[in-house]
N, C-alpha and C positions, 0 to 999 in steps of 0.2 A: 504493500500500500504506500510505499515511499513515493511512487510516481504520482499518486493522487495528491499527496501533500505538496510535492514539488510543483505540480500544476497550480495549486492554490497560491503558493509562494510567488510563482511567476506572475500570477494575476495581481497579487498585492504590489509587486514592483512596478507593474504597468499602470496601476490605477490608484497609487497611494495618495494622489492629490484629490481624490473624491471621497465623499462620505459613504463608506461601505458597511453593509450589515453582515452579520455572521451567516445569514441565509444565502446571500449573494456569493460570499466566499466559498461556502460549502457546495453550492451549485457549480462553481467553476471547477471543482474537483469531482463532480458527479456523485456526491455522497449526501446523505441526510444530515441535517444540521447538528443533531446531537451526537451521532456517530463520528462525524467529521471533527467536532470540537475535541472529543476525547482522543481520537487518533492523532490529531495535530499536536496536542500537548504531549502525548506519549513519544512522538518522534522528535520533536524540537525542544521539548522541555518547557515551553511557554505557550500561552494562549495565542490564537490568531490575532486578537486585538492588540496584544503586547508586541507581537512581531510587526504588525502594521505601524505601530507607534515608533518602533525602532527604525524602520525603513524611513519614515518621515524625518526623524531627527538626523539620520545619516545623510539623506539628500539635502537637508538644510545645511549641514556642515559643508558639503560639496559646493553648494551655491554661494555660501558666504566666502569661501576661499577662491572660487573660480570666476565669480561675476561681481560687478559693482552694484548689484541690486540692493535697494533699501531693505532693511530687516523686515519692515512691514510687508513688502512685496514677497520676500522669501517665505514668510509665514503663510501667506495665502497660497503660494505655489506648491507648498507641501501639505496643504489640506487643513490648515487652521483658520478658523473664522475670527479668532480673537488673538491680538498681539500679546496680551497678557498671558493667556494660556500657553501660547507658543514659547514665550520667554521663560516661563516657569518650567515647562517640560524640558526645554533645551538645557537650562542651567542644571536641573537635577540629574539629567542624563550624562551631559558632557563634563560638568564640573565647573564651567565658567559660563558667563552670559554670552549671548550671540555676538554682541559688540566686542567684547574682550577676546572671544575666540578669533574673530577676524583680525584683531590687532596683534595678537601674540607673535605670529611669524608667518612666513609664506605657507607653512604647512599646518598652522593652527596648533603647533606643538606647545606643550607646557612643561613644567619641571616636576620632578618627584616631590611630593609634599613632605615636610619634616614632621616628626612626631614629638609631642610634648612629653616631658618626663612622666606626667600622670598617666598618659596612654601606655607608656612602656611598662609601668609597674604592674606586676602580677600577671604578665602575659606569657604565652607560650611561643612556640615556633613551629615552622613547617620546613622540612628538609628532604632532599631527594636528588634526582638527576633530571636534566633537561636534555633531550636528544632531538636531532633534526632528521627529516626524511632523507633517503638516499638521493644523490644528485644535487645536493646543496652544499655550498661552502660555508664560510664564516657567517655568523649572524649575531645581531644584537637582539636580545630577548627581553621584553618587558614582562615581568612576572608579578602577580598580585593575588591576594586573597580577597574575594568578593562575596557579598551576601546573595547574589543572583547569578543565573546562567548567562546573563548579558554582561559584556564588558562595558560597564558604565560607572559613573561616579556613585560611590567612592570605594576605593580599595581600602581595607582596614590596615594593610601593610603592603608595600610594593618595593621593587628593586629592578635594576637593569643588569643583565648578565651577558658577557661576551662568550659565545659558544662556537667552538670550531666545528667545521663539518667533519663527519666520519666517526665521531666518538662522543659519548654522553659527557656532560659536564655537571658537576654537583653544584647545588645551591643551598643556601641557608637563609630562610626568610624569618627574621625575628619580629618580636613585638606584635604577635597575632593574638587578639583577645580570645578568651574562652568562647566556644561556640562551634558551629558547623559551617564550613565555608566552601566555595568553589575556587579552586586554584586555576586561574586563567593565565595563559601565556600568549603574547603577540610578538611576532618577529618580522624582521626584514633580512632575508638571506641572499648571499651571492650564489649565482649559478656556477657550476664547475665545468660543464661541457661547452663545446663551441656552440651548440644549438641552444643552450640555456644560460647565456651570459647575463641576461637581465636579472635584476633583483626581484625576488618573489616575496609576497606577503604570506606569512604562515600563522596558524593559530593552534592552540592546544588547550586541553582542560583536564583536570582531575576533579571529579565531583565529590561533594559531601565528605570533606576532610574535617574530622572532629579534633579540636585542639583543646587541651587542658592547660591551666596555668602552670608555668615552670616546666612543662613537658615539651618534647619534640616529636611531632607526628611526621611519618614518612609519606611522601607522595611523589611518584615519578610522573613527569609530564613529557609526552612525545608530541612534537609539533607536526602539522600536516597542512596541506592546502585547504582553503576554505571551501565548504560544500554549499549547495543551494539551500539546504535546511538549516544552516548556521545563521543566527541573527548577526547583523552587522555590528562592528565595534563602534561604540559611541563615545567612549572616554577620550578626552583630549590627551593623547600620549606624548611622552618625550620623543624627540627625534631619534629614530633608530637607524643608525648608519653602521653597517658591518665594518669591523676593524680587524687587522691581523691578530690572530689569537696568540697569546704569549707562549713561547716555547719552553714550558716547564712541565715537570712530572706531576701526576695527580690532577687535581682540579685547578683550572686557571682562576686567578683572583677575580672577584666580581667588581663591577663599577657601582654597586649599590651604595646609597647613603645609609648611614648608621648600621652597616651590615658587616659582621666579622668576615674575614677571608676564610676560604675553604681550602684545606690542604690535604695532601696524601689520600685523596679519594674519599674522605669522610667529612661531613659537615661539622664545623666547630660549634660549640655550645653558645647560646645567647648570653 
């Protein structure tokens, strides 16, 4: 039934600027409304309405960066009838207002947020390995613990890791509060073959990672190319530019803020 859900998602991408009902979306997949809603959530992890909202914000990001359109016009073009509603949804999903997102940089990139001492106290950590799919060279990977299946504001803890192609790299994500989180990874990787020299966007996720205070929870993350059923990335990410991996044994040092280095193939304690 993946094909039915994929047809519905294609329908959402084509008509995100219109007011769509669940019945209309289900009919595009050739399924009944109630069966479709359950199937869509089982396959994508979110509701059709949430997926549609993510597409609208993603397209708004693109228009803000690629066109000189006024923010009011952008909100209308992506299906919002109220500028206030658009601004609120954009800010809560991306992490910054539409105006600030446009001003940040040519890519809309932001910086990793710092954590206050109060946030660090009594927290746990997540550690494991990050690996790239075959056929990719070095990558910079943004890794964070999120409360949702969508990469959106805000991560409770995040870091950037330089990952070489061809071998897993360990990471240690500190200051993760008690709770159950989705570990998301977003990367830009170099191609290694003559036919694939262009840089590729990759994503990865380890769902439902439970963290206890003062403990370290293991979670391996393998990145892959984005599929049609994956919601778009909404968070305003730091710029991810692949760099030469350090020629050292064990795990290369990370570029994360407030993050201990990882050596000898094992994550260090927080």
